[in-house]
C-alpha positions in Angstrom: 80.6 4.6 -85.0 78.3 1.6 -85.2 81.1 -0.8 -86.2 82.9 0.2 -83.0 79.8 -0.5 -81.0 79.6 -4.0 -82.5 83.2 -4.6 -81.7 82.7 -3.4 -78.2 79.6 -5.7 -77.9 81.7 -8.6 -79.0 84.3 -7.8 -76.3 81.6 -7.6 -73.7 80.1 -11.0 -74.9 83.5 -12.7 -74.8 83.9 -11.6 -71.2 80.4 -12.8 -70.2 78.9 -9.3 -69.9 75.8 -10.0 -71.8 73.7 -7.1 -70.6 76.4 -4.7 -71.8 76.9 -6.6 -75.0 73.2 -6.4 -75.8 73.2 -2.6 -75.1 76.1 -2.1 -77.6 74.4 -4.3 -80.3 71.1 -2.5 -79.9 72.8 0.9 -80.3 74.5 -0.3 -83.4 71.3 -1.7 -84.8 69.5 1.6 -84.0 72.1 3.3 -86.2 71.2 1.0 -89.1 74.2 -1.4 -88.7 73.4 -4.8 -90.1 76.0 -6.6 -88.1 74.5 -5.0 -85.0 71.1 -6.3 -85.9 72.5 -9.8 -86.5 74.4 -9.7 -83.2 71.5 -8.4 -81.2 69.1 -10.9 -82.8 71.4 -13.9 -82.2 72.1 -13.0 -78.6 68.4 -12.4 -77.8 67.4 -15.6 -79.7 69.9 -17.6 -77.6 68.8 -16.1 -74.4 65.1 -16.6 -75.3 65.7 -20.3 -75.9 67.2 -20.7 -72.5 64.5 -18.7 -70.7 61.0 -19.6 -69.6 57.6 -17.9 -69.5 57.2 -14.2 -70.2 61.0 -13.6 -70.7 61.2 -16.4 -73.3 58.4 -14.9 -75.3 59.7 -11.3 -75.1 63.4 -12.2 -75.9 62.5 -14.5 -78.9 60.1 -11.8 -80.3 62.7 -9.0 -80.0 65.4 -11.3 -81.4 63.3 -12.2 -84.4 62.7 -8.5 -85.1 66.5 -7.8 -85.2 67.2 -10.9 -87.3 64.4 -10.0 -89.8 66.1 -6.6 -90.4 69.4 -8.3 -91.0 67.9 -11.1 -93.2 66.1 -8.6 -95.4 69.5 -7.0 -96.0 70.7 -10.4 -97.3 72.7 -11.4 -94.3 72.9 -15.2 -94.7 73.4 -16.1 -91.0 70.2 -14.1 -90.1 68.3 -15.9 -92.9 69.4 -19.2 -91.5 68.4 -18.2 -88.0 64.9 -17.2 -89.2 64.7 -20.6 -90.9 65.6 -22.3 -87.7 62.9 -20.4 -85.9 60.3 -21.3 -88.5 61.3 -25.0 -88.5 61.2 -25.4 -84.8 58.4 -23.0 -83.9 60.6 -20.7 -81.8 58.8 -17.4 -81.3 56.6 -18.1 -84.3 54.2 -20.8 -85.6 56.0 -23.7 -87.2 56.1 -23.2 -90.9 58.3 -25.5 -93.0 57.5 -23.8 -96.2 58.8 -20.4 -94.9 61.7 -22.2 -93.2 62.8 -23.6 -96.6 62.4 -20.2 -98.3 64.6 -18.5 -95.8 67.2 -21.2 -95.8 67.3 -21.1 -99.6 68.2 -17.4 -99.4 70.9 -18.2 -96.9 72.3 -20.9 -99.2 72.3 -18.5 -102.2 74.8 -16.2 -100.4 76.7 -18.9 -98.4 76.9 -22.5 -99.8 77.6 -23.7 -96.2 73.9 -23.5 -95.6 73.0 -25.9 -98.4 72.8 -29.0 -96.1 70.0 -27.2 -94.3 68.0 -27.2 -97.6 68.6 -30.9 -97.9 67.3 -31.5 -94.4 64.2 -29.4 -95.0 63.2 -30.6 -98.4 62.6 -34.2 -97.3 60.0 -32.8 -94.8 57.9 -31.1 -97.6 55.5 -32.3 -100.2 56.0 -31.5 -103.9 53.4 -28.7 -103.7 55.0 -27.3 -100.6 58.4 -27.3 -102.3 57.0 -25.3 -105.2 55.4 -22.8 -102.7 58.7 -22.5 -100.8 60.7 -21.9 -104.0 58.1 -19.3 -105.2 58.4 -17.5 -101.8 62.2 -17.5 -102.0 62.1 -16.0 -105.5 59.8 -13.3 -104.2 62.2 -12.5 -101.3 65.2 -12.5 -103.6 63.5 -10.0 -105.9 63.0 -7.7 -102.9 59.4 -8.6 -102.2 60.0 -9.3 -98.5 57.2 -10.2 -96.1 56.1 -7.4 -93.8 57.3 -9.3 -90.8 57.9 -12.8 -89.5 56.0 -12.4 -86.3 53.8 -9.7 -84.7 55.6 -7.4 -82.3 54.5 -7.6 -78.6 53.3 -4.7 -76.6 53.5 -5.1 -72.8 50.3 -4.0 -71.1 47.1 -2.3 -72.3 44.9 -0.1 -70.1 41.9 -1.2 -72.0 42.4 -4.9 -71.0 42.1 -6.2 -67.5 42.5 -9.8 -66.2 39.9 -10.7 -63.6 40.7 -14.3 -63.1 42.4 -17.4 -64.4 41.5 -21.1 -64.0 43.6 -24.1 -64.9 42.4 -27.6 -65.3 43.0 -30.9 -67.1 41.3 -29.5 -70.2 43.4 -26.4 -70.4 43.3 -22.9 -69.0 40.6 -20.2 -69.1 41.0 -16.5 -68.5 38.4 -13.8 -67.6 39.2 -10.6 -69.5 36.9 -7.6 -69.1 34.1 -9.7 -67.9 34.3 -12.4 -70.6 35.8 -15.9 -70.3 38.2 -17.1 -73.0 40.2 -20.2 -73.8 43.2 -20.4 -76.1 42.1 -19.9 -79.7 38.8 -18.3 -78.7 37.6 -14.7 -79.5 35.0 -12.5 -78.1 33.7 -8.9 -78.0 34.4 -7.0 -74.8 33.9 -3.5 -73.5 37.1 -1.6 -73.0 38.1 -1.3 -69.4 37.4 2.0 -67.7 40.0 4.6 -68.5 39.5 8.4 -68.9 41.5 8.4 -72.1 39.2 5.8 -73.8 35.9 6.2 -75.4 33.5 4.9 -72.7 31.5 3.1 -75.4 34.6 1.5 -77.0 34.4 -2.3 -77.6 37.2 -4.6 -78.6 37.2 -8.0 -80.3 40.0 -9.9 -78.5 41.5 -13.3 -79.2 43.3 -15.4 -76.7 46.6 -16.5 -78.2 48.3 -18.1 -75.2 47.9 -18.5 -71.4 51.4 -18.9 -70.1 52.7 -19.6 -66.6 53.1 -15.9 -65.9 51.6 -14.0 -68.9 48.6 -13.8 -71.2 49.0 -13.1 -74.9 46.1 -11.5 -76.7 45.4 -9.9 -80.1 42.9 -7.1 -80.7 41.1 -7.0 -84.0 42.4 -4.3 -86.3 45.7 -3.8 -84.4 49.0 -5.3 -85.6 50.8 -5.9 -82.3 50.0 -8.6 -79.8 49.3 -7.6 -76.2 51.1 -9.2 -73.3 49.5 -8.9 -69.8 51.2 -10.2 -66.7 49.2 -12.8 -64.7 50.7 -11.8 -61.4 49.3 -14.1 -58.6 46.8 -15.9 -60.9 
């Protein structure tokens, strides 16, 4: 039973066996257990904050996915964690309006989170407070956002890194014959692959050039693409 998996995961975590704990929480979450989603999300979120590079991005992204499932089932601790992520830009873009909305939901179900609202409200303008309150009402009525952050796919045969340069003005990457900086987009031919249409073209946008990874988006596709930088 999923509840037993969560309890088993808690035992593992108390004994410092985090890999085993995460396995148990993931299995409980897969079975639809909200406590399992919360536990997996919190553990991954904690690990992600302590990690660097590619592992940090992947752990924060996966953790936010689990927390989102728990939050949209009115788990207040998960809502507060999403608010923390939005406030501090952990795995997502900083968004104080969304941070306030998620914290308001947490405080609706658990008054212990009300001080978080007081901390956030002084950082918002009057218009932003109205926007946050409207978003919170939408969420509370069941009109949840589709997601809080795009999911990340590791690797894509259509995309090939051919070089990276780093300088005082930032980093540049050569992808499928085109050079891109962070925030730039371009049209590229898909890399050669028998499974692909040889005439396929992609509009790619460079989201981030990390120490050991490249994060891209492809127009018309919901998930981000993570490519390892290897020796570049």
